[in-house]
C-alpha positions as CSV (number, residue, x, y, z in Angstrom):
1,M,-24.1,7.8,38.7
2,T,-22.9,10.3,41.3
3,Q,-23.2,9.6,45.0
4,K,-24.7,12.3,47.2
5,K,-21.9,13.8,49.4
6,Q,-22.9,13.4,53.1
7,Q,-22.1,16.2,55.5
8,Y,-20.2,15.3,58.7
9,D,-20.6,18.3,60.9
10,A,-22.0,19.4,64.3
11,G,-25.5,18.3,63.3
12,S,-24.2,14.7,62.8
13,I,-23.4,14.3,66.5
14,Q,-26.3,12.9,68.6
15,A,-26.1,12.8,72.4
16,L,-27.8,9.9,74.2
17,E,-26.8,10.1,77.9
18,G,-24.2,11.4,80.3
19,L,-21.0,10.1,81.9
20,E,-22.0,9.9,85.5
21,A,-21.7,6.2,86.2
22,V,-18.4,5.5,84.4
23,R,-16.0,6.5,87.1
24,L,-18.2,5.0,89.8
25,R,-18.4,1.5,88.1
26,P,-15.7,1.4,85.4
27,G,-15.8,-2.4,85.2
28,M,-19.3,-2.2,83.7
29,Y,-18.0,-0.2,80.8
30,I,-14.5,-1.5,80.0
31,G,-14.8,-5.0,81.6
32,S,-12.2,-4.6,84.4
33,T,-9.6,-2.2,85.9
34,D,-6.7,-4.6,85.4
35,V,-4.3,-4.9,82.4
36,K,-7.1,-6.0,80.2
37,G,-9.3,-3.0,81.0
38,L,-6.4,-0.7,80.7
39,H,-5.8,-1.8,77.1
40,H,-9.5,-1.6,76.4
41,L,-9.1,2.2,76.6
42,V,-6.7,2.0,73.7
43,W,-9.1,-0.2,71.7
44,E,-11.9,2.4,72.2
45,V,-9.8,5.2,70.8
46,I,-8.3,3.3,67.9
47,D,-11.7,2.0,66.9
48,N,-12.7,5.6,66.1
49,S,-9.7,5.9,63.7
50,I,-10.4,2.6,62.1
51,D,-14.0,3.6,61.6
52,E,-12.8,6.7,59.7
53,H,-10.9,4.2,57.5
54,L,-13.9,2.1,57.0
55,A,-15.9,5.2,56.0
56,G,-13.2,5.8,53.3
57,H,-11.4,8.8,54.9
58,A,-8.3,7.6,56.8
59,K,-5.2,5.9,55.3
60,K,-2.8,6.2,58.2
61,V,-3.1,5.6,62.0
62,H,-0.3,6.2,64.4
63,M,0.1,5.2,68.1
64,I,2.8,6.5,70.5
65,V,3.4,5.2,74.0
66,H,5.1,8.0,76.0
67,E,7.6,7.5,78.8
68,D,4.9,8.3,81.5
69,N,2.6,5.6,79.9
70,S,0.4,8.2,78.4
71,I,-0.7,7.3,74.8
72,T,-1.2,9.3,71.6
73,I,-3.4,7.9,68.9
74,G,-3.9,9.9,65.7
75,D,-5.3,9.5,62.2
76,D,-5.7,11.4,58.9
77,G,-9.5,11.1,58.8
78,R,-12.0,14.0,58.7
79,G,-11.4,15.2,62.2
80,I,-14.1,15.4,64.9
81,P,-16.5,18.3,64.2
82,T,-15.9,21.3,66.4
83,G,-18.9,23.5,65.5
84,M,-21.7,24.3,68.0
85,H,-24.0,21.5,68.9
86,E,-27.5,22.9,68.4
87,K,-29.2,21.0,71.2
88,L,-26.5,21.1,73.9
89,Q,-25.1,24.5,72.9
90,K,-21.5,23.5,73.2
91,S,-18.8,22.4,70.8
92,A,-19.5,19.1,69.1
93,L,-16.0,18.1,70.1
94,E,-16.8,18.6,73.8
95,V,-20.0,16.6,73.3
96,V,-18.2,13.7,71.8
97,M,-15.5,13.8,74.6
98,T,-17.8,14.3,77.6
99,V,-21.2,12.6,76.8
100,L,-21.5,8.9,76.9
101,H,-22.9,7.4,73.6
102,A,-22.5,10.6,71.7
103,G,-20.9,10.6,68.3
104,G,-21.3,10.2,64.5
105,K,-21.8,6.5,64.9
106,F,-25.5,7.0,65.5
107,D,-25.9,8.9,62.2
108,K,-26.2,6.3,59.4
109,D,-25.1,8.9,56.9
110,S,-21.8,9.6,58.7
111,Y,-20.8,5.9,59.2
112,K,-22.2,3.0,57.3
113,V,-20.5,0.5,59.5
114,S,-18.7,1.1,62.8
115,G,-16.8,-1.0,65.3
116,G,-17.3,1.5,68.1
117,L,-21.1,1.6,68.3
118,H,-21.6,-0.9,71.1
119,G,-18.5,0.4,73.0
120,V,-18.7,3.4,75.2
121,G,-16.3,5.4,73.0
122,V,-13.8,8.0,73.7
123,S,-15.9,9.7,76.3
124,C,-15.4,6.7,78.6
125,V,-11.7,6.9,78.0
126,N,-11.9,10.6,78.9
127,A,-13.8,9.8,82.2
128,L,-11.1,7.3,83.2
129,S,-8.1,9.4,82.4
130,D,-6.6,12.0,84.7
131,Y,-5.5,13.9,81.6
132,L,-6.7,13.9,78.0
133,K,-6.1,16.2,75.1
134,A,-8.0,16.2,71.9
135,E,-6.4,17.8,68.9
136,V,-8.4,18.2,65.7
137,H,-7.2,19.2,62.3
138,R,-10.2,20.4,60.3
139,E,-11.2,23.1,57.8
140,G,-7.7,24.4,57.7
141,K,-7.5,25.0,61.4
142,V,-6.1,23.2,64.5
143,F,-8.4,22.9,67.5
144,V,-7.5,21.7,71.0
145,Q,-9.4,20.9,74.2
146,E,-8.0,19.4,77.4
147,Y,-9.8,17.5,80.1
148,S,-9.2,15.8,83.5
149,K,-11.3,12.9,84.7
150,G,-13.9,13.6,82.0
151,V,-14.3,17.3,82.8
152,P,-13.0,20.0,80.4
153,T,-10.2,22.1,81.8
154,S,-10.3,24.5,78.9
155,K,-12.6,25.5,76.1
156,V,-12.2,24.4,72.6
157,I,-9.5,26.8,71.3
158,E,-8.0,27.4,67.9
159,I,-4.2,27.2,68.1
160,G,-3.1,27.5,64.5
161,Q,-3.6,26.6,60.8
162,T,-3.1,23.3,59.0
163,D,-3.1,21.8,55.6
164,R,-4.2,18.3,56.7
165,T,-7.2,16.7,58.5
166,G,-7.5,14.2,61.3
167,T,-7.9,13.7,65.0
168,Q,-5.2,13.0,67.6
169,I,-6.1,11.9,71.2
170,T,-3.5,11.9,74.0
171,F,-4.6,10.4,77.3
172,H,-3.0,9.3,80.6
173,P,-5.1,6.6,82.5
174,D,-6.2,7.6,86.0
175,T,-3.8,5.8,88.5
176,G,-6.6,6.0,91.1
177,I,-8.8,3.7,89.0
178,F,-6.4,1.2,87.3
179,E,-4.4,-1.4,89.1
180,T,-1.5,-0.7,86.7
181,I,-1.1,1.9,83.9
182,E,1.9,0.1,82.3
183,F,0.9,-0.6,78.7
184,K,2.4,-3.8,77.2
185,Y,4.1,-3.3,73.9
186,E,3.4,-6.9,72.8
187,I,-0.4,-6.5,73.3
188,L,-0.5,-3.2,71.4
189,A,1.7,-4.5,68.5
190,A,-0.4,-7.7,68.2
191,R,-3.6,-5.7,67.9
192,L,-2.2,-3.3,65.3
193,K,-0.8,-6.2,63.3
194,E,-4.3,-7.8,63.4
195,L,-5.9,-4.6,62.3
196,S,-3.5,-4.3,59.3
197,Y,-4.7,-7.7,58.1
198,L,-8.3,-6.8,58.6
199,N,-7.9,-3.5,56.8
200,K,-5.6,-4.1,53.8
201,G,-4.0,-1.0,52.5
202,L,-4.2,0.8,55.9
203,R,-0.8,1.8,57.3
204,L,-0.5,1.6,61.1
205,S,2.6,2.5,63.2
206,L,3.6,2.0,66.8
207,T,6.3,4.1,68.6
208,D,7.4,3.2,72.2
209,E,9.3,6.1,73.7
210,R,9.9,4.0,76.9
211,T,12.4,1.8,74.9
212,K,15.5,3.3,73.2
213,D,18.2,1.8,71.1
214,E,21.9,2.6,71.5
215,N,21.4,5.7,69.4
216,G,18.6,7.0,71.6
217,N,15.9,6.2,69.0
218,S,12.5,5.0,70.2
219,K,11.3,1.5,69.4
220,Y,9.3,1.7,66.2
221,E,7.2,-0.8,64.1
222,E,5.0,-0.4,61.1
223,F,2.1,-2.7,60.1
224,Y,0.8,-2.9,56.6
225,S,-0.9,-5.7,54.5
226,E,-1.6,-6.0,50.9
227,G,-3.1,-9.5,51.0
228,G,-5.4,-8.9,54.0
229,L,-7.1,-12.0,55.4
230,R,-5.1,-14.4,53.2
231,E,-1.9,-13.1,54.7
232,F,-3.6,-13.3,58.1
233,V,-4.3,-17.0,57.8
234,E,-0.8,-17.7,56.5
235,H,0.6,-15.8,59.5
236,L,-1.5,-17.8,61.9
237,D,-0.3,-21.0,60.3
238,E,3.4,-20.2,60.4
239,G,4.1,-23.1,62.8
240,R,1.8,-25.6,61.0
241,T,2.1,-27.6,57.8
242,P,-0.6,-26.7,55.2
243,I,-2.2,-29.5,53.2
244,I,-3.7,-27.3,50.5
245,E,-1.8,-25.1,48.1
246,R,-3.2,-21.7,49.1
247,P,-5.9,-20.4,51.5
248,I,-9.5,-20.5,50.3
249,H,-10.8,-16.9,50.0
250,V,-14.4,-15.8,50.3
251,V,-15.7,-12.3,49.6
252,G,-19.4,-11.3,49.2
253,K,-22.1,-8.9,50.2
254,E,-25.8,-9.5,50.9
255,E,-28.4,-7.3,52.7
256,N,-25.7,-4.7,53.4
257,V,-23.7,-7.3,55.3
258,E,-20.1,-7.6,53.9
259,V,-18.5,-11.0,54.4
260,E,-14.8,-11.9,54.0
261,V,-13.3,-15.3,55.0
262,A,-9.9,-16.9,54.6
263,M,-9.5,-20.5,55.5
264,Q,-6.6,-23.0,55.2
265,Y,-6.3,-26.7,56.2
266,N,-3.2,-28.0,58.0
267,T,-2.0,-31.1,59.6
268,S,-2.8,-30.1,63.2
269,F,-5.6,-31.7,65.3
270,Q,-7.5,-28.6,66.4
271,E,-9.8,-26.1,64.8
272,H,-8.5,-22.5,64.9
273,I,-11.1,-19.9,64.2
274,Y,-10.9,-16.2,64.7
275,S,-13.9,-13.9,64.1
276,F,-14.4,-10.2,63.7
277,V,-17.3,-7.8,63.3
278,N,-16.4,-4.3,62.0
279,N,-12.8,-5.0,63.1
280,I,-13.8,-6.0,66.6
281,N,-12.5,-9.4,67.7
282,T,-15.5,-11.4,68.7
283,R,-13.8,-13.9,71.0
284,E,-17.0,-15.8,71.8
285,G,-18.0,-16.0,68.2
286,G,-21.6,-15.5,67.4
287,T,-24.0,-15.7,64.5
288,H,-21.3,-15.1,61.8
289,V,-19.3,-18.0,63.1
290,N,-22.4,-20.2,63.2
291,G,-23.1,-19.3,59.6
292,F,-19.5,-20.1,58.6
293,R,-19.5,-23.5,60.3
294,R,-22.9,-24.4,58.9
295,A,-21.6,-23.8,55.3
296,V,-18.4,-25.8,55.8
297,N,-20.3,-28.7,57.3
298,R,-23.0,-28.7,54.7
299,E,-20.9,-28.3,51.5
300,F,-18.2,-30.8,52.5
301,Q,-20.7,-33.3,53.7
302,K,-22.7,-33.1,50.5
303,Y,-19.7,-33.3,48.3
304,A,-18.2,-36.3,50.1
305,E,-21.5,-38.3,50.4
306,E,-22.4,-37.8,46.7
307,R,-19.1,-39.3,45.7
308,G,-19.2,-42.2,48.3
309,F,-16.1,-41.1,50.3
310,F,-17.7,-42.2,53.6
311,K,-19.2,-45.5,52.5
312,K,-16.7,-47.7,54.4
313,L,-16.9,-45.8,57.7
314,K,-18.9,-47.6,60.4
315,F,-19.8,-44.3,62.2
316,K,-21.1,-41.0,61.3
317,V,-18.9,-38.1,60.3
318,S,-19.7,-35.0,62.4
319,G,-19.3,-31.3,61.8
320,E,-16.2,-31.0,63.9
321,D,-14.5,-33.6,61.7
322,F,-14.8,-31.2,58.7
323,R,-13.1,-28.5,60.8
324,E,-10.2,-30.3,62.4
325,G,-6.9,-28.8,61.2
326,L,-8.8,-25.8,59.8
327,T,-7.5,-22.3,60.4
328,S,-9.9,-19.6,59.5
329,V,-10.6,-15.9,59.8
330,V,-14.3,-14.8,59.5
331,A,-14.7,-11.1,59.2
332,V,-18.0,-9.3,58.6
333,K,-19.1,-5.7,58.4
334,V,-22.6,-5.1,59.7
335,P,-24.4,-1.7,59.7
336,E,-26.1,-2.2,63.0
337,P,-24.3,-4.9,65.0
338,Q,-25.9,-6.3,68.1
339,F,-23.3,-7.5,70.5
340,K,-23.8,-9.6,73.7
341,G,-21.8,-8.2,76.6
342,Q,-20.3,-4.8,77.2
343,T,-17.0,-5.7,75.6
344,K,-18.4,-7.0,72.3
345,G,-17.5,-10.6,72.8
346,E,-20.3,-12.2,70.7
347,L,-22.4,-11.1,67.7
348,G,-26.1,-11.6,68.1
349,N,-27.7,-10.5,64.8
350,S,-29.7,-13.5,63.7
351,E,-29.9,-12.5,60.0
352,V,-26.1,-12.7,59.7
353,T,-26.1,-16.5,60.1
354,G,-27.9,-17.0,56.8
355,V,-26.0,-14.4,55.0
356,V,-22.6,-15.8,55.9
357,S,-23.8,-19.4,55.3
358,R,-25.0,-18.6,51.8
359,I,-21.9,-16.6,50.7
360,V,-19.4,-19.1,52.1
361,G,-21.4,-22.0,50.7
362,D,-21.4,-20.5,47.2
363,T,-17.6,-20.1,47.2
364,L,-17.1,-23.6,48.6
365,K,-19.2,-25.2,45.9
366,H,-17.0,-23.7,43.2
367,Y,-13.8,-24.5,45.1
368,L,-14.8,-28.2,45.6
369,E,-15.5,-28.6,41.9
370,E,-12.4,-26.8,40.7
371,N,-9.7,-28.1,43.1
372,P,-10.0,-32.0,43.2
373,K,-6.5,-32.6,44.4
374,D,-6.7,-30.3,47.4
375,V,-10.2,-31.5,48.1
376,K,-9.1,-35.1,48.2
377,R,-6.4,-34.2,50.8
378,I,-9.1,-32.4,52.8
379,I,-11.5,-35.4,52.7
380,D,-8.7,-37.8,53.7
381,K,-8.0,-35.5,56.7
382,V,-11.7,-35.5,57.6
383,I,-11.8,-39.3,57.5
384,L,-8.7,-39.5,59.7
385,A,-10.3,-36.9,62.1
386,A,-13.6,-38.9,62.3
387,T,-11.7,-42.2,63.0
388,A,-9.5,-40.5,65.7
389,R,-12.6,-38.8,67.2
390,H,-14.3,-42.2,67.4
391,A,-11.3,-43.7,69.1
392,A,-10.9,-40.6,71.4
393,R,-14.5,-40.9,72.5
394,K,-14.0,-44.5,73.6
395,A,-10.8,-43.6,75.4
396,R,-12.5,-40.6,77.1
397,E,-15.5,-42.6,78.1
398,L,-13.2,-45.3,79.6
399,V,-11.5,-42.6,81.7
400,Q,-14.7,-41.0,82.8
401,R,-16.5,-44.3,83.4
402,K,-13.6,-45.5,85.5
403,N,-14.1,-42.5,87.8
404,V,-17.8,-43.5,88.4
405,L,-17.2,-47.3,88.9
406,T,-14.3,-46.9,91.4
407,G,-16.0,-44.4,93.7
408,S,-14.0,-41.2,93.8
409,G,-11.8,-42.4,91.0
410,L,-9.0,-40.2,92.2
411,P,-5.5,-41.0,91.1
412,G,-3.4,-43.0,93.6
413,K,-0.6,-40.4,93.5
414,L,-2.9,-37.6,94.5
415,S,-2.5,-36.4,98.1
416,D,-5.8,-34.7,98.4
417,C,-6.8,-31.9,100.8
418,A,-9.3,-32.2,103.7
419,S,-11.6,-29.4,102.6
420,K,-14.3,-30.1,100.0
421,D,-14.9,-26.4,99.4
422,A,-13.6,-25.9,95.9
423,S,-13.4,-22.1,96.3
424,I,-10.6,-22.4,98.9
425,C,-9.0,-25.6,97.6
426,E,-5.9,-25.6,95.5
427,I,-3.9,-28.3,93.7
428,Y,-0.2,-28.2,93.0
429,L,0.9,-30.0,89.8
430,V,4.5,-30.9,90.8
431,E,7.4,-32.1,88.6
432,G,8.7,-35.4,89.8
433,D,8.1,-37.7,92.8
434,S,10.9,-36.3,94.8
435,A,9.7,-32.7,94.7
436,G,6.1,-34.0,95.1
437,G,7.2,-35.7,98.4
438,T,8.7,-32.5,99.7
439,A,5.6,-30.6,98.8
440,K,3.4,-33.1,100.5
441,Q,5.3,-32.7,103.7
442,G,5.4,-28.9,103.5
443,R,1.8,-28.1,102.5
444,D,-1.2,-27.1,104.5
445,R,-3.3,-30.3,104.3
446,H,-6.5,-28.5,104.9
447,F,-6.7,-26.8,101.5
448,Q,-3.7,-27.8,99.5
449,A,-3.5,-31.0,97.4
450,I,-0.4,-32.4,95.6
451,L,-0.3,-34.3,92.3
452,P,3.2,-35.4,91.3
453,L,3.7,-35.6,87.5
454,R,6.4,-38.1,86.3
455,G,8.6,-36.6,83.7
456,K,7.4,-34.6,80.7
457,I,3.8,-35.0,79.7
458,L,2.7,-35.7,76.2
459,N,3.0,-32.8,73.7
460,V,-0.7,-32.4,72.8
461,E,0.1,-30.1,69.9
462,K,1.5,-33.1,67.9
463,A,-0.8,-35.9,69.3
464,M,-4.1,-37.2,68.1
465,E,-6.8,-36.9,70.7
466,H,-7.2,-40.6,71.6
467,K,-3.5,-40.7,72.5
468,I,-4.0,-37.9,74.9
469,Y,-6.6,-39.9,77.0
470,E,-4.2,-42.8,77.0
471,N,-1.4,-40.7,78.6
472,E,-1.2,-41.6,82.4
473,E,-0.3,-38.1,83.6
474,I,-3.1,-36.4,81.5
475,K,-5.6,-39.0,82.7
476,N,-4.5,-38.2,86.3
477,M,-5.1,-34.4,85.7
478,F,-8.6,-35.0,84.3
479,T,-9.6,-37.2,87.2
480,A,-8.0,-35.1,90.0
481,L,-9.5,-31.9,88.7
482,G,-13.0,-33.4,88.4
483,V,-13.6,-32.0,84.9
484,R,-15.3,-33.8,82.0
485,I,-15.6,-33.4,78.3
486,V,-19.3,-33.5,77.2
487,E,-21.2,-33.0,74.0
488,E,-23.5,-30.1,73.6
489,E,-25.3,-29.5,70.3
490,G,-22.8,-31.8,68.5
491,E,-19.8,-30.0,69.8
492,R,-17.4,-31.2,72.6
493,V,-17.0,-28.8,75.5
494,L,-15.3,-28.9,78.9
495,S,-17.7,-29.1,81.8
496,I,-16.2,-27.6,85.0
497,D,-19.4,-28.0,87.1
498,N,-17.5,-30.4,89.4
499,L,-14.1,-28.7,89.4
500,R,-12.6,-29.6,92.7
501,Y,-10.0,-26.8,93.0
502,H,-10.2,-23.1,92.2
503,K,-6.4,-22.7,92.0
504,V,-4.5,-25.1,89.8
505,I,-0.8,-24.3,90.4
506,I,2.0,-25.6,88.1
507,M,5.1,-25.9,90.2
508,T,8.3,-27.0,88.4
509,D,12.1,-26.6,88.8
510,A,13.7,-23.3,87.8
511,D,15.7,-24.7,85.0
512,V,15.3,-25.5,81.3
513,D,13.6,-28.9,81.9
514,G,11.2,-27.3,84.4
515,S,10.3,-24.5,81.8
516,H,9.7,-27.2,79.2
517,I,7.4,-29.1,81.5
518,T,5.5,-25.9,82.3
519,T,5.1,-25.2,78.6
520,L,3.9,-28.7,77.9
521,I,1.3,-28.4,80.7
522,L,0.2,-25.0,79.5
523,T,-0.2,-26.3,75.9
524,F,-2.5,-29.0,77.3
525,F,-4.6,-26.5,79.2
526,F,-4.7,-24.1,76.3
527,R,-5.9,-26.8,73.8
528,Y,-8.1,-29.0,76.0
529,M,-9.0,-27.1,79.1
530,H,-9.2,-23.6,77.7
531,K,-12.1,-22.6,80.0
532,L,-9.9,-23.1,83.1
533,I,-7.5,-20.4,81.8
534,E,-10.4,-18.1,80.7
535,D,-12.0,-18.3,84.1
536,G,-8.7,-17.6,85.9
537,Y,-8.1,-20.9,87.6
538,I,-4.5,-21.6,86.3
539,Y,-1.4,-20.3,88.1
540,I,2.4,-20.8,88.0
541,A,4.3,-21.0,91.2
542,Q,7.4,-18.9,91.6
543,P,10.0,-20.7,93.8
544,P,13.0,-18.5,94.7
545,L,16.2,-18.6,92.7
546,Y,18.6,-17.8,95.5
547,Q,19.1,-17.8,99.2
548,V,21.6,-15.2,100.5
549,K,22.9,-16.1,103.9
550,K,25.4,-14.7,106.4
551,G,25.5,-16.1,109.9
552,K,21.9,-16.3,111.1
553,Q,20.7,-13.8,108.5
554,A,19.0,-15.3,105.4
555,R,17.0,-13.9,102.6
556,Y,15.3,-15.5,99.6
557,C,15.5,-13.8,96.2
558,W,13.5,-14.3,93.1
559,N,15.7,-12.6,90.6
560,D,19.3,-11.3,90.1
561,D,18.5,-7.8,91.2
562,E,17.0,-8.9,94.5
563,M,20.1,-11.2,95.0
564,R,22.6,-8.3,94.4
565,S,20.6,-6.1,96.7
566,A,20.5,-8.7,99.4
567,I,24.2,-9.3,99.2
568,S,24.8,-5.6,99.6
569,E,22.5,-5.2,102.6
570,I,23.5,-8.4,104.4
571,A,27.2,-7.9,103.9
572,G,27.0,-4.3,105.0
573,K,29.7,-1.7,104.6
574,A,32.5,-4.1,105.4
575,N,31.5,-6.2,102.3
576,E,32.9,-9.3,104.0
577,A,34.0,-12.4,102.0
578,T,31.6,-14.5,103.9
579,V,28.6,-13.5,101.5
580,K,27.2,-17.1,100.9
581,V,24.7,-17.5,97.9
582,Q,22.8,-20.7,97.2
583,R,21.3,-21.1,93.7
584,Y,18.2,-23.2,93.7
585,K,18.0,-25.2,90.5
586,G,15.4,-27.7,91.7
587,L,12.5,-27.8,94.1
588,G,14.2,-30.8,95.7
589,E,17.1,-28.6,96.9
590,M,14.7,-27.0,99.5
591,N,13.4,-28.9,102.5
592,A,9.7,-29.0,103.3
593,E,9.8,-26.0,105.6
594,Q,11.7,-23.9,103.0
595,L,9.3,-24.9,100.2
596,W,6.3,-23.9,102.3
597,E,7.7,-20.6,103.5
598,T,8.8,-19.5,100.0
599,T,6.5,-21.0,97.5
600,M,3.3,-22.5,99.1
601,N,2.5,-20.2,102.0
602,P,-0.3,-17.8,100.8
603,E,1.1,-15.0,103.0
604,H,4.5,-15.0,101.3
605,R,4.4,-16.8,98.0
606,I,4.4,-15.4,94.6
607,L,1.9,-16.8,92.1
608,K,1.5,-15.8,88.5
609,Q,-2.0,-16.1,87.1
610,V,-2.2,-17.4,83.5
611,T,-4.4,-15.2,81.4
612,I,-5.0,-14.8,77.6
613,E,-4.9,-11.2,76.6
614,D,-4.6,-12.1,72.9
615,A,-5.9,-15.4,71.8
616,V,-4.4,-15.0,68.3
617,A,-0.9,-14.3,69.7
618,A,-1.2,-17.2,72.2
619,D,-2.3,-19.6,69.5
620,L,0.5,-18.6,67.2
621,M,3.0,-19.0,70.1
622,F,1.9,-22.5,71.0
623,S,1.9,-23.7,67.4
624,K,5.4,-22.2,66.8
625,L,7.0,-23.6,70.0
626,M,5.2,-27.0,70.1
627,G,4.2,-27.7,66.5
628,D,5.8,-29.7,63.7
629,E,7.5,-26.9,61.8
630,V,11.1,-26.4,62.8
631,A,11.9,-23.2,61.0
632,P,9.5,-20.9,62.9
633,R,10.6,-22.3,66.2
634,R,14.3,-21.9,65.4
635,K,13.6,-18.3,64.3
636,F,11.8,-17.6,67.6
637,I,14.8,-19.0,69.6
638,E,17.3,-17.0,67.5
639,D,15.2,-13.7,68.0
640,N,14.9,-14.3,71.7
641,A,18.2,-16.0,72.6
642,T,19.6,-12.8,74.1
643,Y,16.7,-12.5,76.6
644,A,16.6,-16.2,77.4
645,N,20.3,-16.7,77.6
646,V,20.0,-19.6,75.1
647,D,23.2,-20.9,73.4
648,I,22.3,-21.9,69.8
């Protein structure tokens, strides 16, 4: 049976509307104009190359970050058509690059599935770049067109001949629109690695011309996966201990929806699920995740109850118990995905729920029958999870009930602020009673609260949930912040309706112990108060490292470069031997006035907001650094010892 060859030419390109609003309200199209929005430009361009791969035409994708923070992304796909667009009477290439929602994605014969459909595509990238060049290799010729801020600065011109096909886009983000145009290598590399797992057999590369080795060679990395999602799950679980021999792998297709799932149980106490639609990371989940969870809950519940595994339990096993310690990747390919939100955060296609549920359910039925040893370990884990959840609920209710019965229920150690307006209030989580006392004296009592934390809090990565609510410091954070864990549709979620502060600031010493305490607190927030990070409420204070002083002149410095510069300026040309430098290792080494002036005064302080650009990378990092497995943690320390000045 021969398949009819589909033509991909100028007639395949359909224009829907113009570009007028993109530069006026960029946030509506790419989410924001900060670092996240900046990288969204890259995702829009690379989505097109990935879509060429999904359509069966591209095998290689390359990305180059140039020294001026312009980026080149190219593929060996078919190349954007360059012929005359019949309706608009201009080159199809120019239509794709300058008209919003124009492209082959709207022609079902050109792309069966596409990640870029709900995005605004390369035309939006063009509108938000002060320079963009499109280079197309097609039909034995090389075509080029250049643009500035979405407007062509040249016609589509033929510049030579070629024996290959593909599209290469080079763009430089508009500095008048973005807060920063510095692309982060780690974010780009993490996404390409992710894409290699989602598209096994596709070869991706990343070159960073901003970073050179001793021989002058640019930093280079290649990403390729033969195992796909199975390798992805194993990668995600590097810092965890698996309890089954190999990941469970699901592949199926129904109603033109392709489903692939890889899942592995481990000894951790959280569910780790990552979902994708047509290679797009759906961070908020959606109908495909609902279908997956429904199948896991149904099949394991049925299997366990039929064999009487839960007979001795005095409480009901819930869906989340079947998913504790489960790491999974759910990837679907949907011909016409309906996303919620401009940046494709959640899938809305209702029919996908049933499709995923049936396909995953069928695979799990066979797995449960054919792997009794692995299944017994999973069921034992489920029973342990249910028992711990029951204990955690009692401990949580005790903490939350105590708040109600004792009035405000605020911790005795909390020095609260006078204002009740959460939007202006901030709380400092301070390491130790000594530093807490200094912070209390130095703060502005109107809007700044202080909560001293004694020593290192519990490592929640290694602790069962009921132990967390028994920890005094964690209980104090829950009650001081005013947040609660509630149940919605059988799932536990963090309610922040009564959050008392819109800035939660971690303030620790600038030494190894201080860094460890910060990491422990961040692990707690990431695992149990994730929404506070997502909504931008978590910050890290930056106390100065040095004070450079000569006579009455004094300057605070936050890094070594600032310190050297201050020494040079204060000492003057004479470079006198009376350059005095004080290194602050702890907050207690500053008096209340100094701590206020350098670290707590909104007019002068430096705060770092904690954000999650890549949830997969963040999850992997916390599990490596704070989990049970020693080998991945040791390797991380060895790889980064040079930068951290760690002696191993």
